[in-house]
C-alpha angles and dihedrals in degrees: 000000000000129000118225128182111219128186103241130189119247105177107298094345134080119216132173115258129184120234129178124225121205135136108313121213112267109277095016126114110247092239098033099113095039093048090050092049093046091053098045100038104031104021092238135126135210106233115258093238090056092048090049093048093053091047090052092048090051090052092048092048091051094046093048100039096241130133111271093218092052092048090051092052091048094047095047093046089050091050091050092049091049091049091049090051090050092051091048092049091048092050091049094054115093113243134204092202126088114291115265134200117267111278120249121224111284110269089202091074113083117235132216127220112232120234112248 
């Protein structure tokens, strides 16, 4: 089981929320139970694009005979690396606009907690 931190919607505010990815029951969405709990108990929602991404990863893992958890870790690390590269490229470009503070990593990209 892997722990992921996902930016979830709580009204008009996004906040990080931990979810756990394991082997979902056949025919169930990998975040189905956690999304239901988050909604009923905390009034939050997991964004549709995140739900769709995890469903797609589950399908890919099944079709290619790879572990779902491992594919999730790989995909999220690749997304974080790509986002970091985009931020670095943006900061390296000269700008005619007013200077801004250095950008922080995008909180819209889920993160994964490394095994110790």
